[in-house]
C-alpha positions in Angstrom: -9.9 44.0 61.7 -10.6 47.2 59.9 -13.7 47.2 57.7 -11.8 48.4 54.6 -9.3 45.4 54.9 -12.3 43.0 55.2 -13.8 44.5 52.1 -10.5 44.3 50.2 -10.0 40.6 51.3 -13.6 39.7 50.2 -12.9 41.3 46.8 -9.7 39.4 46.4 -11.4 36.1 47.3 -14.3 36.9 44.9 -11.8 37.5 42.0 -9.8 34.4 42.7 -13.1 32.3 42.8 -14.1 33.9 39.5 -10.9 33.0 37.8 -11.1 29.3 39.1 -14.7 29.1 37.9 -13.8 30.4 34.5 -10.9 27.9 34.1 -13.3 25.0 35.3 -15.8 26.1 32.7 -13.2 25.9 30.0 -12.0 22.5 31.1 -15.7 21.3 31.1 -16.0 22.7 27.6 -13.0 20.6 26.3 -14.2 17.5 28.1 -17.6 18.0 26.4 -15.9 18.6 23.0 -13.7 15.5 23.3 -16.6 13.3 24.5 -18.8 14.4 21.7 -16.0 13.9 19.1 -15.2 10.4 20.4 -18.8 9.3 20.7 -19.7 10.5 17.3 -16.6 8.7 15.9 -17.8 5.4 17.4 -21.3 5.9 16.0 -19.9 6.7 12.5 -17.7 3.7 12.4 -20.0 1.1 13.8 -23.4 1.3 12.1 -24.8 -1.6 14.1 -25.0 0.6 17.2 -28.5 2.1 17.5 -28.0 3.7 20.9 -24.6 4.6 22.5 -24.6 4.9 26.3 -22.4 7.5 28.1 -21.4 6.7 31.6 -22.4 9.6 33.9 -19.9 8.5 36.5 -16.4 9.8 37.4 -16.6 13.3 35.9 -15.2 16.5 37.4 -17.0 18.1 40.2 -19.8 20.5 39.0 -19.4 18.9 35.5 -22.4 19.4 33.2 -22.9 17.7 29.8 -23.3 20.1 27.0 -26.6 20.6 25.3 -25.0 19.2 22.1 -24.5 15.9 24.0 -27.8 16.0 25.9 -29.8 16.6 22.7 -28.2 13.9 20.6 -30.9 11.3 20.0 -28.4 8.4 19.8 -26.8 9.1 23.2 -28.3 7.9 26.5 -26.9 8.4 29.9 -26.2 5.5 32.4 -24.8 5.3 35.8 -22.8 2.1 36.3 -22.4 2.9 39.9 -26.2 2.9 40.3 -27.4 -0.3 38.6 -29.8 -1.1 41.4 -32.9 0.0 39.6 -34.9 -2.6 37.6 -34.7 -0.5 34.4 -31.0 -0.1 34.5 -30.5 -3.9 35.1 -32.7 -4.8 32.3 -30.7 -2.6 29.9 -27.4 -3.9 31.1 -28.4 -7.5 31.1 -28.9 -7.3 27.2 -25.4 -5.8 26.9 -24.6 -2.2 26.2 -21.9 -0.2 24.5 -20.8 2.5 26.8 -18.4 5.4 26.7 -16.5 6.1 29.9 -14.5 9.1 31.0 -11.2 7.8 32.5 -9.8 11.0 33.8 -7.4 13.8 33.2 -3.6 13.7 33.4 -1.6 16.8 33.9 1.8 16.9 32.3 4.9 18.9 33.2 4.9 20.8 29.9 1.7 22.8 30.1 -0.5 19.9 28.7 -3.5 18.0 29.8 -4.6 14.6 28.6 -8.3 13.6 28.6 -8.8 9.8 28.5 -12.0 8.0 27.3 -12.7 4.4 26.7 -15.4 2.5 24.8 -16.6 -0.6 26.7 -19.1 -3.4 26.5 -21.1 -3.7 29.7 -23.2 -6.8 30.6 -24.9 -8.0 33.8 -24.9 -11.8 34.3 -27.0 -13.7 36.9 -28.3 -10.3 38.4 -25.0 -10.0 40.4 -22.0 -10.0 38.2 -21.2 -6.9 36.1 -18.8 -7.7 33.2 -17.0 -4.8 31.6 -14.7 -5.4 28.6 -12.7 -2.5 27.0 -13.1 -2.4 23.3 -10.8 0.7 22.7 -9.6 3.8 24.3 -8.5 7.3 23.2 -6.5 10.2 24.6 -7.0 13.8 23.7 -4.0 16.1 24.4 -4.5 19.8 25.0 -1.8 22.4 25.4 -2.3 25.7 27.2 -1.8 28.7 24.9 -0.7 31.7 27.0 -1.7 34.2 24.3 -5.3 33.1 23.8 -5.5 31.9 27.4 -7.2 28.7 26.3 -6.5 25.0 26.1 -6.0 24.0 22.4 -6.2 20.5 21.0 -2.8 19.3 20.0 -3.2 15.5 19.6 -5.9 12.9 19.3 
């Protein structure tokens, strides 16, 4: 294959990758924005909660929590998938309020829906994990072709 063709193909692949990464970053931003909004809402409406746990499981590949979430003193991260450590078990045995990311749905009309739920997690007899859903929420975003961004339409 001609060297020029190889260079052109590499450039095209690079540009496609940059575009995909840019869109992933924007989706990560709206997941963080929605997570922060929902978690803050829970804390505001239930003053008995001293610490709200955020499940670090089931997020998008290469997802990073924003500094706003990481720096919030009333938030703590917890992996339900990895409750093997003694410290995690001790925390869960007492019962915790945890916010879960339940996924993204793509609709046919240029919209995405982000789903979160607020759950009570308890460990009984060192073996049985009980998770009860307290409430859930859905954030609907619509893609705006002019600004080339996802805009919140419904909460």
